[in-house]
VOBAPA-732215 format. One line per field, with one value per atom (N, C-alpha, C): z, y, x; residue in three letters; residue number from 1; atom name. Coordinates in steps of 0.02 Angstrom, whole numbers. Each point is the difference from the previous one (the first is absolute). Layout:
N
pz	[Z:...];
py	[Y:...];
px	[X:...];
residuo	[ALA:...];
num	[NUM:...];
atomo	[CA:...];
! end
This chain:
265
pz	[2:14:-14:-55:-4:62:-6:63:-28:-67:-13:21:-21:18:77:30:75:28:-16:17:-15:-66:-20:32:40:24:77:30:62:-3:-53:3:-9:-32:-19:67:34:59:55:6:57:-37:-60:-12:-1:25:16:58:-16:49:32:-50:31:-48:44:-31:13:-38:8:-15:34:-21:12:-40:1:25:-15:23:-16:28:-12:31:-40:30:-7:51:-6:23:-35:20:20:65:16:-39:-59:-29:-50:-35:-64:-3:-36:12:-44:19:-32:-40:54:-25:12:-50:3:-6:49:5:-33:17:-21:29:-41:38:-40:36:-43:43:-34:45:-34:48:-18:26:-63:23:19:46:27:-53:0:-38:-73:-13:-72:-10:-56:-5:-17:39:-25:-21:-68:-19:-4:28:-8:-51:-50:-58:-6:-49:-2:-16:-19:-14:78:-14:65:37:81:20:-4:-9:-14:77:39:97:-6:-56:16:60:4:58:58:5:61:18:-34:9:33:-28:17:65:23:75:43:-29:58:35:-57:24:65:17:57:55:-20:33:-3:-58:-5:-2:-14:3:65:61:72:-11:-14:-5:-9:-39:-40:40:30:53:-36:-60:-26:-49:19:-51:60:-29:30:-49:28:-33:25:-50:19:-37:36:-37:51:-54:35:-19:17:-30:47:-18:37:-26:49:-14:28:-22:9:51:-24:32:66:34:31:-22:29:-12:18:-48:6:44:-15:37:68:16:77:48:48:53:36:12:41:-58:-71:-30:26:-4:4:-67:-36:-56:-14:43:-1:-15:43:-24:-56:-19:-74:-47:3:-34:-17:60:-11:-60:12:-36:-69:-12:-62:-19:-43:3:-75:-1:-53:-31:-52:-50:-30:-2:-36:-50:-34:-83:-11:67:-8:67:-27:40:70:48:71:42:-5:56:59:50:54:2:27:9:50:-19:51:-39:17:-35:-33:-71:-15:41:62:45:27:34:56:-48:-65:-28:1:-8:1:71:51:79:38:-26:32:16:-56:13:54:-13:52:64:2:83:30:-48:51:2:-38:9:55:5:42:-23:-66:-31:13:21:-3:82:31:59:10:-40:4:-51:-16:-61:-59:19:-42:-44:24:-17:-43:31:-49:-58:-4:-55:-52:21:-38:-30:38:-38:-50:0:-29:-54:-8:-71:-23:18:-18:-45:23:-20:-53:-6:-57:-48:22:-56:-40:40:-19:-48:25:-25:-87:-8:-55:8:55:-12:46:34:34:-18:-70:-32:-2:-13:-38:76:61:69:51:2:46:29:-37:30:21:-1:20:33:47:36:46:32:42:-37:-70:-32:-6:-14:4:-62:18:-48:-58:23:-51:-43:3:-70:-26:-12:-58:-51:-55:-83:25:-40:20:-9:-42:-7:51:40:56:52:-11:74:13:-71:8:2:-11:19:83:35:64:33:-22:44:-15:-64:6:45:13:49:77:9:68:0:-38:5:31:-44:9:75:34:39:63:8:45:5:-53:-13:-13:-62:11:-51:-15:-41:-53:-11:-56:-4:-74:-10:-45:18:-32:-40:-78:-24:-46:11:-20:-46:-67:-72:12:32:13:-47:-52:-62:-33:20:-45:14:39:-1:-14:-30:-27:-67:-36:-68:-10:-65:-28:20:15:24:72:48:64:9:-50:2:-5:-50:-26:60:36:66:53:17:38:-24:-68:-23:29:-30:8:92:20:91:21:-31:16:-21:-53:-19:52:21:48:80:8:55:25:-67:-2:34:-25:39:77:31:75:33:-44:19:-45:20:-30:-19:-59:-28:-39:14:-29:-16:-79:-12:-49:30:-41:-56:-59:-59:-48:-23:-58:-71:11:-68:-16:-57:-20:-10:-37:-21:61:52:64:35:4:32:-57:-57:-39:18:11:20:59:48:67:36:-28:63:-43:35:-13:10:50:-6:1:-38:-26:44:17:27:-43:-40:-23:34:18:42:-57:14:-24:41:3:39:62:38:69:25:-70:-4:-53:40:-15:-61:-69:-76:11:0:-20:31:28:22:-23:-26:-31:-17:-24:-19:-47:14:-50:-75:-20:-73:-14:23:6:-25:51:7:-74:-11:-57:-63:-6:-67:-1:51:-25:64:11:61:-4:51:5:-16:31:6:-68:-36:-24:-7:83:23:15:17:-3:-61:-55:-77:-12:3:-3:23:56:51:-36:-6:-31:-60:-46:-70:-10:60:-8:-2:-2:-11:54:60:57:40:48:46:-17];
py	[-65:75:46:51:53:56:56:46:21:21:36:-44:-48:-59:-6:7:10:53:54:53:0:-13:3:-62:-54:-56:36:45:20:45:52:39:-33:-49:-44:-21:-32:-34:48:56:59:25:-20:21:-64:-66:-35:8:-6:-2:-61:-46:-68:-49:-58:-47:-68:-36:-73:-46:-61:-43:-63:-52:-68:-12:54:-12:-49:-29:-70:24:10:-44:-30:-52:-65:22:-12:-14:-52:-36:-59:-34:-62:-41:34:72:9:51:-4:33:57:70:66:7:38:30:-35:1:-30:24:12:14:90:41:60:39:36:56:46:67:68:54:49:56:72:19:59:79:22:78:47:46:75:33:45:66:-38:-78:-29:-21:-19:-32:-50:-68:-85:-22:-45:-23:-76:-35:-63:-17:-39:-29:-68:-32:-79:-2:-82:-14:-1:-30:6:-64:7:-64:-18:59:-10:8:32:5:82:34:71:33:-4:37:-46:-60:-29:26:-1:32:70:45:68:5:-62:10:-31:-22:-19:64:56:49:42:-19:37:-46:-68:-61:3:15:-5:-79:-46:-54:-39:37:-27:-11:37:-15:-51:-49:-49:-56:-37:-80:-30:-25:-47:8:72:29:-6:-9:-5:24:63:26:-11:-12:-18:41:-5:62:60:48:64:56:50:66:49:42:57:70:28:71:49:40:49:-44:-76:-43:-30:2:-22:-66:-57:-55:32:-10:15:-66:-52:-69:-5:41:-3:-16:-32:-8:66:42:54:74:-22:43:-9:58:6:17:-57:-3:80:12:67:57:6:51:8:-70:-7:34:-24:21:66:45:64:32:-42:20:-27:-53:-24:-3:61:10:-39:-31:-24:16:-1:21:-69:-1:-63:0:-49:4:29:-9:23:52:63:55:-20:16:-16:44:50:56:-12:13:-37:40:-32:38:60:51:58:67:46:50:13:49:4:10:52:32:-56:-52:-52:-64:3:-65:23:59:26:-9:37:5:-62:-63:-48:-20:-10:-27:46:59:40:2:-14:0:-58:-59:-68:5:25:8:62:25:69:46:20:52:57:23:67:14:59:29:30:22:27:21:34:-8:38:60:45:-52:-51:-29:-54:-25:-49:26:69:31:4:27:4:-58:-65:-71:-6:10:-29:55:54:45:-29:-2:-12:-70:-49:-71:7:33:21:32:35:33:-49:-36:-57:-50:-22:-33:37:73:25:1:8:4:52:44:61:48:19:53:-21:-74:-41:-12:5:-13:46:37:53:39:-1:29:-51:-48:-58:-51:11:-56:-33:34:-43:-46:-6:-42:-68:-65:-62:-6:-28:-32:-36:-49:-37:35:59:42:18:2:20:-53:30:-48:-55:-46:-61:33:46:44:30:36:44:-51:-41:-62:-11:-23:-41:75:65:33:14:-9:19:-59:-58:-68:22:21:22:48:64:50:-38:-43:-33:-43:-22:-53:53:54:44:46:-2:33:0:-74:-34:11:55:-2:-59:-48:-61:19:-58:4:-18:-50:-47:0:-6:-17:-57:-45:-54:22:-19:-14:-45:-39:-72:20:19:4:60:63:65:11:-7:20:-42:-60:-60:8:47:8:85:18:76:1:62:18:42:-8:35:64:46:75:-5:-45:-18:-16:-50:-43:46:49:47:49:19:42:-35:-74:-32:-21:-3:-8:51:59:91:-13:-13:22:-49:-76:-54:44:30:26:51:39:56:-27:-61:-25:-19:-31:-28:50:71:30:6:-32:-8:-69:-55:-82:-33:-50:-64:-34:-5:-22:-75:-39:-71:-4:-21:-5:-75:-30:-56:31:-23:4:-44:-19:-45:43:61:43:12:-22:1:76:31:61:53:-29:58:-20:-54:-14:43:2:57:48:27:65:36:-39:32:-37:-36:-47:9:9:12:-75:-43:-68:-47:-54:-59:-62:-44:-70:-43:-55:-35:-85:3:-71:-48:-66:-47:-57:-46:-57:3:57:9:14:14:19:77:20:73:-21:9:-25:44:74:61:70:35:61:40:52:56:75:46:54:-18:56:-12:-6:47:-21:-27:-45:-71:-28:-13:-75:12:77:-13:4:23:-1:-48:-26:-67:-29:-41:-53:-42:-21:-66:-79:2:-53:-26:-50:-15:-3:-16:-3:84:35:81:24:-42:35:-25:-56:-40:40:9:40:81:37:71:-3:-53:4:-43:-15:-23:-85:-24:-76:-54:20:-29:65:-41:57:-31];
px	[40:-44:48:-3:39:-20:37:-35:-49:-24:-53:-58:9:-67:-2:58:-15:-50:8:-11:-69:-21:-62:-53:39:-29:-17:61:-11:-68:-14:-34:-75:-2:-68:-10:31:-3:-26:24:-7:-91:-20:-64:-55:29:-44:-41:-84:-36:-18:-34:-2:37:18:62:-39:-11:-33:46:-3:51:-32:-5:-15:-75:-38:-58:-41:-35:-41:-62:-83:-43:-40:-37:-37:-79:-52:-76:-3:9:-15:73:-28:48:28:-50:21:59:61:54:-2:-32:-14:47:46:59:58:45:55:74:44:53:7:-38:-1:64:33:32:15:-18:14:-6:35:21:-34:-43:-54:31:17:14:-47:45:-48:-22:-48:-13:-7:-6:-35:-44:-50:-39:24:-24:23:-76:0:-57:21:-62:-3:-54:41:-58:15:-54:-2:-67:-6:-70:-41:-66:-50:32:5:10:74:38:77:41:-43:38:-1:-4:23:-29:-71:-32:27:-7:26:59:54:66:-4:-49:-19:-20:-39:-38:60:48:44:48:-10:50:-42:-61:-18:-41:18:-21:-74:-32:-77:-21:66:-29:2:15:1:-75:-48:-67:-43:45:-37:43:-38:22:42:-16:34:69:18:43:66:51:74:52:40:43:77:24:76:62:61:44:20:31:11:-25:-47:-7:5:50:33:-45:-1:-33:54:36:60:40:22:43:-17:-76:-22:-54:1:-53:-58:-48:-76:-44:39:-29:19:55:21:-63:12:-55:-18:56:-18:-38:-8:-17:-87:-38:-65:-32:-31:-38:-39:-31:-47:51:50:63:19:31:23:-51:-57:-48:-11:13:-11:66:66:45:-2:-33:-1:-78:-23:-74:-27:-67:-21:-53:-9:-62:-14:-73:-22:-17:-31:-18:-74:-28:-84:10:-19:2:-57:27:-19:-17:-24:-1:-43:22:-32:-74:-64:-64:2:36:8:7:7:15:59:9:67:48:-6:35:14:-34:12:39:-19:43:94:10:58:18:-36:12:24:-24:-7:66:50:66:36:14:13:-31:-44:-35:29:-14:21:83:38:79:18:-51:0:57:-6:38:-14:-57:-30:-13:16:7:-77:-5:-83:-31:-67:-44:26:51:23:51:52:48:-35:-55:-43:-18:-39:-21:67:50:54:28:-2:31:-63:-78:-51:27:9:6:52:67:57:-13:-9:-14:-69:-33:-51:33:53:25:41:36:47:-41:-49:-49:-41:30:-20:-78:-30:-82:-29:54:-41:-27:4:-54:-64:9:-69:-44:34:-34:-6:39:12:-68:-38:-76:-55:29:-41:31:47:32:-35:-52:-62:-45:2:-26:33:-41:33:36:56:57:-34:-52:-29:-47:8:-58:40:69:49:-6:12:9:61:-10:66:76:2:75:18:-50:7:12:-40:19:58:25:55:56:1:47:-17:-55:-11:41:-1:39:61:29:66:27:-46:24:-19:-25:-20:58:32:65:56:15:40:-1:-61:-11:41:15:57:74:7:70:36:-34:45:65:45:60:-7:-35:-32:-74:-16:-70:-5:-52:5:-70:-1:-73:-8:-59:-6:-41:0:-30:-48:14:-40:-31:6:-49:-61:14:-42:-59:-27:-90:-5:51:-20:-2:-45:18:54:5:70:18:-49:21:12:-34:16:68:16:67:55:-4:53:22:-62:5:43:-18:36:64:7:80:37:-29:35:26:-36:1:63:5:33:67:11:69:12:-41:15:22:-35:1:73:38:75:47:-18:47:-5:-40:0:7:-25:-14:44:-5:36:-97:4:-69:13:-51:13:-67:-18:-64:-2:-46:-20:-40:-5:-40:-13:-43:-18:24:-3:8:74:34:62:13:-56:20:7:-57:9:77:21:65:65:-13:36:-11:-56:-14:26:-16:21:61:29:46:69:62:56:49:-40:34:-67:21:-45:17:-57:20:-49:17:-31:-11:-69:-10:-14:9:-49:-2:-50:-10:25:8:21:74:35:68:7:62:15:41:-7:28:76:-39:47:-24:56:-15:72:-37:42:-28:31:-23:-52:-60:-62:9:48:10:33:54:21:-36:-55:-40:-43:-20:-49:33:66:37:44:35:64:-1:-57:5:54:9:49:-27:-43:-37:-59:-4:-28:-94:-9:-52:-18:22:-21:-2:42:-7:-90:-16:-44:-67:9:-67:3:44:8:-41:11:-16:-68:-15:-71:-8:42:9:-35:31:-28:-29:-64:-22:-77];
residuo	[MET:MET:MET:ASN:ASN:ASN:ASP:ASP:ASP:MET:MET:MET:THR:THR:THR:LYS:LYS:LYS:ILE:ILE:ILE:GLU:GLU:GLU:ARG:ARG:ARG:ALA:ALA:ALA:VAL:VAL:VAL:GLU:GLU:GLU:MET:MET:MET:SER:SER:SER:ASN:ASN:ASN:MET:MET:MET:LYS:LYS:LYS:ILE:ILE:ILE:SER:SER:SER:ALA:ALA:ALA:LYS:LYS:LYS:ASP:ASP:ASP:VAL:VAL:VAL:GLN:GLN:GLN:VAL:VAL:VAL:TYR:TYR:TYR:TYR:TYR:TYR:ALA:ALA:ALA:ASP:ASP:ASP:ASN:ASN:ASN:HIS:HIS:HIS:ALA:ALA:ALA:ILE:ILE:ILE:LYS:LYS:LYS:ASP:ASP:ASP:VAL:VAL:VAL:SER:SER:SER:VAL:VAL:VAL:GLU:GLU:GLU:ILE:ILE:ILE:GLU:GLU:GLU:ASP:ASP:ASP:LYS:LYS:LYS:THR:THR:THR:VAL:VAL:VAL:THR:THR:THR:ALA:ALA:ALA:PHE:PHE:PHE:ILE:ILE:ILE:GLY:GLY:GLY:PRO:PRO:PRO:SER:SER:SER:GLY:GLY:GLY:CYS:CYS:CYS:GLY:GLY:GLY:LYS:LYS:LYS:SER:SER:SER:THR:THR:THR:PHE:PHE:PHE:LEU:LEU:LEU:ARG:ARG:ARG:CYS:CYS:CYS:LEU:LEU:LEU:ASN:ASN:ASN:ARG:ARG:ARG:MET:MET:MET:ASN:ASN:ASN:ASP:ASP:ASP:THR:THR:THR:ILE:ILE:ILE:ASP:ASP:ASP:ILE:ILE:ILE:CYS:CYS:CYS:ARG:ARG:ARG:VAL:VAL:VAL:GLU:GLU:GLU:GLY:GLY:GLY:GLU:GLU:GLU:ILE:ILE:ILE:LEU:LEU:LEU:LEU:LEU:LEU:ASP:ASP:ASP:GLY:GLY:GLY:GLU:GLU:GLU:ASP:ASP:ASP:ILE:ILE:ILE:TYR:TYR:TYR:ASP:ASP:ASP:LYS:LYS:LYS:ARG:ARG:ARG:VAL:VAL:VAL:ASP:ASP:ASP:PRO:PRO:PRO:VAL:VAL:VAL:GLN:GLN:GLN:LEU:LEU:LEU:ARG:ARG:ARG:ALA:ALA:ALA:LYS:LYS:LYS:VAL:VAL:VAL:GLY:GLY:GLY:MET:MET:MET:VAL:VAL:VAL:PHE:PHE:PHE:GLN:GLN:GLN:LYS:LYS:LYS:PRO:PRO:PRO:ASN:ASN:ASN:PRO:PRO:PRO:PHE:PHE:PHE:PRO:PRO:PRO:LYS:LYS:LYS:SER:SER:SER:ILE:ILE:ILE:TYR:TYR:TYR:ASP:ASP:ASP:ASN:ASN:ASN:ILE:ILE:ILE:ALA:ALA:ALA:TYR:TYR:TYR:GLY:GLY:GLY:PRO:PRO:PRO:ARG:ARG:ARG:ILE:ILE:ILE:HIS:HIS:HIS:GLY:GLY:GLY:LEU:LEU:LEU:ALA:ALA:ALA:GLY:GLY:GLY:ASN:ASN:ASN:LYS:LYS:LYS:ALA:ALA:ALA:GLU:GLU:GLU:LEU:LEU:LEU:ASP:ASP:ASP:GLU:GLU:GLU:ILE:ILE:ILE:VAL:VAL:VAL:GLU:GLU:GLU:LYS:LYS:LYS:SER:SER:SER:LEU:LEU:LEU:ARG:ARG:ARG:ARG:ARG:ARG:GLY:GLY:GLY:ALA:ALA:ALA:ILE:ILE:ILE:TRP:TRP:TRP:ASP:ASP:ASP:GLU:GLU:GLU:VAL:VAL:VAL:LYS:LYS:LYS:ASP:ASP:ASP:ARG:ARG:ARG:LEU:LEU:LEU:HIS:HIS:HIS:ALA:ALA:ALA:PRO:PRO:PRO:GLY:GLY:GLY:THR:THR:THR:GLY:GLY:GLY:LEU:LEU:LEU:SER:SER:SER:GLY:GLY:GLY:GLY:GLY:GLY:GLN:GLN:GLN:GLN:GLN:GLN:GLN:GLN:GLN:ARG:ARG:ARG:LEU:LEU:LEU:CYS:CYS:CYS:ILE:ILE:ILE:ALA:ALA:ALA:ARG:ARG:ARG:ALA:ALA:ALA:VAL:VAL:VAL:ALA:ALA:ALA:THR:THR:THR:GLU:GLU:GLU:PRO:PRO:PRO:GLU:GLU:GLU:VAL:VAL:VAL:LEU:LEU:LEU:LEU:LEU:LEU:MET:MET:MET:ASP:ASP:ASP:GLU:GLU:GLU:PRO:PRO:PRO:CYS:CYS:CYS:SER:SER:SER:ALA:ALA:ALA:LEU:LEU:LEU:ASP:ASP:ASP:PRO:PRO:PRO:ILE:ILE:ILE:ALA:ALA:ALA:THR:THR:THR:ALA:ALA:ALA:GLN:GLN:GLN:VAL:VAL:VAL:GLU:GLU:GLU:GLU:GLU:GLU:LEU:LEU:LEU:ILE:ILE:ILE:ASP:ASP:ASP:GLU:GLU:GLU:LEU:LEU:LEU:ARG:ARG:ARG:GLN:GLN:GLN:SER:SER:SER:TYR:TYR:TYR:SER:SER:SER:VAL:VAL:VAL:VAL:VAL:VAL:ILE:ILE:ILE:VAL:VAL:VAL:THR:THR:THR:HIS:HIS:HIS:SER:SER:SER:MET:MET:MET:GLN:GLN:GLN:GLN:GLN:GLN:ALA:ALA:ALA:ALA:ALA:ALA:ARG:ARG:ARG:VAL:VAL:VAL:SER:SER:SER:GLN:GLN:GLN:LYS:LYS:LYS:THR:THR:THR:ALA:ALA:ALA:PHE:PHE:PHE:PHE:PHE:PHE:HIS:HIS:HIS:LEU:LEU:LEU:GLY:GLY:GLY:SER:SER:SER:LEU:LEU:LEU:VAL:VAL:VAL:GLU:GLU:GLU:TYR:TYR:TYR:ASP:ASP:ASP:ASP:ASP:ASP:THR:THR:THR:THR:THR:THR:LYS:LYS:LYS:ILE:ILE:ILE:PHE:PHE:PHE:THR:THR:THR:ASN:ASN:ASN:PRO:PRO:PRO:GLU:GLU:GLU:ASP:ASP:ASP:PRO:PRO:PRO:ARG:ARG:ARG:THR:THR:THR:GLU:GLU:GLU:SER:SER:SER:TYR:TYR:TYR:ILE:ILE:ILE:THR:THR:THR:GLY:GLY:GLY:ARG:ARG:ARG:ILE:ILE:ILE:GLY:GLY:GLY];
num	[1:1:1:2:2:2:3:3:3:4:4:4:5:5:5:6:6:6:7:7:7:8:8:8:9:9:9:10:10:10:11:11:11:12:12:12:13:13:13:14:14:14:15:15:15:16:16:16:17:17:17:18:18:18:19:19:19:20:20:20:21:21:21:22:22:22:23:23:23:24:24:24:25:25:25:26:26:26:27:27:27:28:28:28:29:29:29:30:30:30:31:31:31:32:32:32:33:33:33:34:34:34:35:35:35:36:36:36:37:37:37:38:38:38:39:39:39:40:40:40:41:41:41:42:42:42:43:43:43:44:44:44:45:45:45:46:46:46:47:47:47:48:48:48:49:49:49:50:50:50:51:51:51:52:52:52:53:53:53:54:54:54:55:55:55:56:56:56:57:57:57:58:58:58:59:59:59:60:60:60:61:61:61:62:62:62:63:63:63:64:64:64:65:65:65:66:66:66:67:67:67:68:68:68:69:69:69:70:70:70:71:71:71:72:72:72:73:73:73:74:74:74:75:75:75:76:76:76:77:77:77:78:78:78:79:79:79:80:80:80:81:81:81:82:82:82:83:83:83:84:84:84:85:85:85:86:86:86:87:87:87:88:88:88:89:89:89:90:90:90:91:91:91:92:92:92:93:93:93:94:94:94:95:95:95:96:96:96:97:97:97:98:98:98:99:99:99:100:100:100:101:101:101:102:102:102:103:103:103:104:104:104:105:105:105:106:106:106:107:107:107:108:108:108:109:109:109:110:110:110:111:111:111:112:112:112:113:113:113:114:114:114:115:115:115:116:116:116:117:117:117:118:118:118:119:119:119:120:120:120:121:121:121:122:122:122:123:123:123:124:124:124:125:125:125:126:126:126:127:127:127:128:128:128:129:129:129:130:130:130:131:131:131:132:132:132:133:133:133:134:134:134:135:135:135:136:136:136:137:137:137:138:138:138:139:139:139:140:140:140:141:141:141:142:142:142:143:143:143:144:144:144:145:145:145:146:146:146:147:147:147:148:148:148:149:149:149:150:150:150:151:151:151:152:152:152:153:153:153:154:154:154:155:155:155:156:156:156:157:157:157:158:158:158:159:159:159:160:160:160:161:161:161:162:162:162:163:163:163:164:164:164:165:165:165:166:166:166:167:167:167:168:168:168:169:169:169:170:170:170:171:171:171:172:172:172:173:173:173:174:174:174:175:175:175:176:176:176:177:177:177:178:178:178:179:179:179:180:180:180:181:181:181:182:182:182:183:183:183:184:184:184:185:185:185:186:186:186:187:187:187:188:188:188:189:189:189:190:190:190:191:191:191:192:192:192:193:193:193:194:194:194:195:195:195:196:196:196:197:197:197:198:198:198:199:199:199:200:200:200:201:201:201:202:202:202:203:203:203:204:204:204:205:205:205:206:206:206:207:207:207:208:208:208:209:209:209:210:210:210:211:211:211:212:212:212:213:213:213:214:214:214:215:215:215:216:216:216:217:217:217:218:218:218:219:219:219:220:220:220:221:221:221:222:222:222:223:223:223:224:224:224:225:225:225:226:226:226:227:227:227:228:228:228:229:229:229:230:230:230:231:231:231:232:232:232:233:233:233:234:234:234:235:235:235:236:236:236:237:237:237:238:238:238:239:239:239:240:240:240:241:241:241:242:242:242:243:243:243:244:244:244:245:245:245:246:246:246:247:247:247:248:248:248:249:249:249:250:250:250:251:251:251:252:252:252:253:253:253:254:254:254:255:255:255:256:256:256:257:257:257:258:258:258:259:259:259:260:260:260:261:261:261:262:262:262:263:263:263:264:264:264:265:265:265];
atomo	[N:CA:C:N:CA:C:N:CA:C:N:CA:C:N:CA:C:N:CA:C:N:CA:C:N:CA:C:N:CA:C:N:CA:C:N:CA:C:N:CA:C:N:CA:C:N:CA:C:N:CA:C:N:CA:C:N:CA:C:N:CA:C:N:CA:C:N:CA:C:N:CA:C:N:CA:C:N:CA:C:N:CA:C:N:CA:C:N:CA:C:N:CA:C:N:CA:C:N:CA:C:N:CA:C:N:CA:C:N:CA:C:N:CA:C:N:CA:C:N:CA:C:N:CA:C:N:CA:C:N:CA:C:N:CA:C:N:CA:C:N:CA:C:N:CA:C:N:CA:C:N:CA:C:N:CA:C:N:CA:C:N:CA:C:N:CA:C:N:CA:C:N:CA:C:N:CA:C:N:CA:C:N:CA:C:N:CA:C:N:CA:C:N:CA:C:N:CA:C:N:CA:C:N:CA:C:N:CA:C:N:CA:C:N:CA:C:N:CA:C:N:CA:C:N:CA:C:N:CA:C:N:CA:C:N:CA:C:N:CA:C:N:CA:C:N:CA:C:N:CA:C:N:CA:C:N:CA:C:N:CA:C:N:CA:C:N:CA:C:N:CA:C:N:CA:C:N:CA:C:N:CA:C:N:CA:C:N:CA:C:N:CA:C:N:CA:C:N:CA:C:N:CA:C:N:CA:C:N:CA:C:N:CA:C:N:CA:C:N:CA:C:N:CA:C:N:CA:C:N:CA:C:N:CA:C:N:CA:C:N:CA:C:N:CA:C:N:CA:C:N:CA:C:N:CA:C:N:CA:C:N:CA:C:N:CA:C:N:CA:C:N:CA:C:N:CA:C:N:CA:C:N:CA:C:N:CA:C:N:CA:C:N:CA:C:N:CA:C:N:CA:C:N:CA:C:N:CA:C:N:CA:C:N:CA:C:N:CA:C:N:CA:C:N:CA:C:N:CA:C:N:CA:C:N:CA:C:N:CA:C:N:CA:C:N:CA:C:N:CA:C:N:CA:C:N:CA:C:N:CA:C:N:CA:C:N:CA:C:N:CA:C:N:CA:C:N:CA:C:N:CA:C:N:CA:C:N:CA:C:N:CA:C:N:CA:C:N:CA:C:N:CA:C:N:CA:C:N:CA:C:N:CA:C:N:CA:C:N:CA:C:N:CA:C:N:CA:C:N:CA:C:N:CA:C:N:CA:C:N:CA:C:N:CA:C:N:CA:C:N:CA:C:N:CA:C:N:CA:C:N:CA:C:N:CA:C:N:CA:C:N:CA:C:N:CA:C:N:CA:C:N:CA:C:N:CA:C:N:CA:C:N:CA:C:N:CA:C:N:CA:C:N:CA:C:N:CA:C:N:CA:C:N:CA:C:N:CA:C:N:CA:C:N:CA:C:N:CA:C:N:CA:C:N:CA:C:N:CA:C:N:CA:C:N:CA:C:N:CA:C:N:CA:C:N:CA:C:N:CA:C:N:CA:C:N:CA:C:N:CA:C:N:CA:C:N:CA:C:N:CA:C:N:CA:C:N:CA:C:N:CA:C:N:CA:C:N:CA:C:N:CA:C:N:CA:C:N:CA:C:N:CA:C:N:CA:C:N:CA:C:N:CA:C:N:CA:C:N:CA:C:N:CA:C:N:CA:C:N:CA:C:N:CA:C:N:CA:C:N:CA:C:N:CA:C:N:CA:C:N:CA:C:N:CA:C:N:CA:C:N:CA:C:N:CA:C:N:CA:C:N:CA:C:N:CA:C:N:CA:C:N:CA:C:N:CA:C:N:CA:C:N:CA:C:N:CA:C:N:CA:C:N:CA:C:N:CA:C:N:CA:C:N:CA:C:N:CA:C:N:CA:C:N:CA:C:N:CA:C:N:CA:C:N:CA:C:N:CA:C:N:CA:C:N:CA:C:N:CA:C:N:CA:C:N:CA:C:N:CA:C:N:CA:C:N:CA:C:N:CA:C:N:CA:C:N:CA:C:N:CA:C:N:CA:C:N:CA:C:N:CA:C:N:CA:C:N:CA:C:N:CA:C:N:CA:C:N:CA:C:N:CA:C:N:CA:C];
! end
């Protein structure tokens, strides 16, 4: 390794947010994720792509221990967030999920007001000392979710009364309200129309200035538009992981090329 490569590697390592090594996931006897090792950078959008049932969402859920909620699920291997093992017995999953926020496929606002949807996380994590601080967090989060101007005059109306695209941006605002460091998104646009999808994609691009964003998407066009790094999963294995432009223009593995060109999937 020459000096330049060493320097580049050192810079890259200092930018690592999540490091996963030899991760295995079992649902009872089904070996769903096999030997996945990947390093996810800070302030970068990383896309997980691959055919349905290939393990991309299962692996995403390992990153904030959402699989803990499934009785028959077992996770092995090592996942580090800023160098700390998130599966260590001393790590509280609730605190972890404040640091690693999640946005789901279908918008799922709480059956509460727009204000209370955002205020809920900061309240339970004790992030606001008084009403004025909470108001400030709510406004800042809704601005980060690119929805403040649309809802500022009806903060006490129910979140469920918004359109699908607005609900998803509300859920993104809710996820960032606890000041996370990583945002996980599981097919966040699959239930949205093209205009709402474009708004959420634009928002994802803005969010990467502040967060490490990991997105699972079934749309290769979306992965190409929003991400800087892409991981291709197939049959529970990570086949290839590289810069998005390289994955889409010059993949190394023939399975990646087959998927990109539409021959498998």
